[in-house]
N, C-alpha and C positions, 0 to 999 in steps of 0.2 A: 396175722391177717386172716380175715374171714374166707372160708372156702367157697368156691363157686359150686352151687348145688342145683340151680334151676335156670332154664332158658325160657323166656316169655316172648312170644312172637305176635306181632301184628299180622294181619292177614292180607288185606287188599293193598297191592303194590309191593308187599314184602314177600309173602309166600309165592304170589303169582301176580302178573300184570292183568288184574281183573277189571280195572276201571274202564278203560277205553272200549275194549271189545267184549266186555261182560256186562257190568252194571249199566253203562251208558246205553248199550243196545237194548237191554231189558227194560229200562225206563221208557225208551222210545216205543217199544212194542206195547207197553202198558198204556201209554198215552194214545196210541193209535186205536187200540181195542176200545178205549173209553170214548172215542170219537173226538179227541182233542187234536188240534193242529199244531201241537208242540213238537219240536224236533231239536233235541240237544246235540249240537255239533261237537266235534272233538274239542274245539277251542272254548265253546261255552261251558262244556262239562269241566274243562280244566279250571275255569273260574269257580264253578259250583263246588268243586272239591275243597275249596277253602272252608266250606261248611261241612262238619262231620254229621253223619246220620242221614239216611235216605229221606225220611219224612221231613226232617229239618231242611234238607236240600230242596225239596219241592216247595216248601213254604218260602224259602229265600228266593227261589226262582219267581214265584208269584209276586212277591214284594218288589223285585227289581225289574222283571221283564213283563209281567202281566198284572199291573196294579188295578186294572179295571175288571179283572176276572172275579166272578162271584158264582156261588152255587146256591141252590135251594136246600136249606138245611144247614147242618153243622160242617164247617170247613175242615176241621180237624178229622172228622169221620170220613169225609171225602178223600182227604189226603191219605189217611190210613188205608182206605180201600184201594187207592191207586198203588200204594206201596206194597200191599199184599199181592196184588196182581203182578207187579214188577218182580217180586220174589219168586213167583211161580215161573215166570219167563226166564229168570236167571238160573234157576235150578235146571230147567230144560236145556239151556245153553251149556251148562256145565256137563250135562250128560251127552249132548250131541250139538256141536262138534267137540266141546270140551276146550279147556285151556291148559297149557303146560305150566308146571311149576317153574319158577325162575332158576337160572343156573346155580347148581350147588345146594339147592334147598333139600331135596330128598337125600342126597349124599350126607349132608350135615346132620339131618334128623336121625338117620340110621346110625351114624357114628356116635352121636350124643347119647342115644338110647343104649348102645353097646357099652359106652363109658359110664353108664349109671347116672347120667344127668336127668333130672326131672324136667318135663316139658309142660308148657301151658300156653294158652292163647289169650290175648287181651285185644279185643277189637270192637269197633262200633257197629259192624255189620251184624245182621240177624243170625241167630244160631242155624237156621235152615240154610243160609248161604254158605256158612262155614262147612257144614256137613256135606253139601253138594260139591264143594271144591275138594275137600279131603278125600271123599269116597271115589270121585271120578279122576282126580289128578294125582293122588298119592297111593292109596290102597283102600280096599273095601273096609278094613278094620282100623283105618287111620285115626278115627276119633279116639280109639282106645290108646293111642300112642300118647295122648295128652291127659295129664292128671286133672287139669282144670281147663274148661273152655268158657271164658268170660266174654260174653257177646251181647250185642244189641242193647235192649232197654233194661238190662239187669241192674244197672245203676242209673239214676236220673240224669246226671251230668256227664255228657260225652266228652271225648277228647276235644280240646286240649286239657280239660280237667283231668286230674290224676286218678279219679275214682275207680276206673276199670282195672288199673294196675294194682291199686290198693286192695280192691276186692279179691283179685286173683291171689295176691300174696297172703291175704288173711285166710283164704280157703286152703292154701298150701302150708299154712303156719310157718311162713318164712319171713325173715326181715329183708329189707332192701339190699343189704350188703352181701347177701348170698345169691343174688339174682343178676342176670345179664339180659337186657331187652334188645329186641330187634324191631326197627321201625324204618319208615321210608319218607316221612314228611315232617315239616316243622311242627305241625299240630301234635304229631306223635311224639316228637322229641320233648315238647313242653309237657306232655302228659307223663312221660317217663321221669323227667327231671322233677316234676312236682310230686311224684310218688316217693321220692327218696332214692330210687335206683340210680347208681352212679355209673355203672358199666353199661354202655349203650353203643350198639353197632347199627349204623344206618346203611341201607342199600338204596341208592337213588334210582329213579326211573324217569321216563320222559316228562311226566307231569311235575316231578319234584326236584329235578336236578339243580334248579336255581333257588331252592329254599334256603333259609338260614338254619344251619344245623349246629348252632352254638349250644354246647351242652353234650353233644355226642362225643364219645371217646374216639371212635374211628368211623370214617365214612368211606364206603367202597362202591364201585359200580355194580357188583353182584358178588355172590359168595365164591364163585370160581369152581371150575371142574378140571379134571385132567385134560390137558391140551387147550384149556380155555381159562387162563389165569385171570384173577380179578385185579383191579387197579385201585390203589389207595388214593382217594381224592383229598382226604383231610385226616390229620391225626398222625400218630407215631407209626413207624415202620415195624409193625408187629405181626405181619402176615406174609407167609411165603407162598405165593401163587394161588392158594385157595384157603378159605376160612375153614379150619379144622378145630378139633377139640383143644389141641395145644395152643392154637392162636386165641381161642376164646379165653383160656386160662390166663394167657399173657395180657389180653385186653382187660380182663377183670382185675388182675393184679395192678396194672397200670392205673386204672380208674380209682382204685382204692388207696393207692400209694400217696 
């Protein structure tokens, strides 16, 4: 059986609950700065999350909620400008007040590094957003913890397309059977499955707990901490209180069996 060599992480909703109190807030700040009367509520943003990619999300919002909206000039350029402003607001939010990582994330990353597992990121969010979260919520040098950070528009087709995972594995010169992926949504699951990775751990959040996670090896509520055990929602009983390196190896072996 193939050896587990690398862990590949999604970011938003997986490493931290960044969507509701991070990205959504930053979008609304960018809209207000631009003089737009758009306000993405928690509920509306939950629907918009079905679309991956910030620029794509704005375009979908216009098509569904503001079909009469128009701009002088190129719409794609206008959306790109809004999204760039949103990124700056998001980076500021990550610095102050910041957002905590989800339970067990930092612990597991440190354990995995100590065990010699290679780490990577595969996300649709922009590289600047990844950097802002890692530096402010994990460690100043946290970018260096990851061998590859595959993010944003580095591939043309975003999740649920598998391209971002395929790109990450190509950069690491690894085949899918040597990897285990971490996701939080059905779009993420479809991306992982399409890439050929069979070992997949899902951590649900308030926006995704009702998603279809067919294809995931194990689904949990979070990764677990001492005194705060995780709960298995779907899949075999391979975890004892918290997701650790031994649990990951068991999940990987089960997926490949």
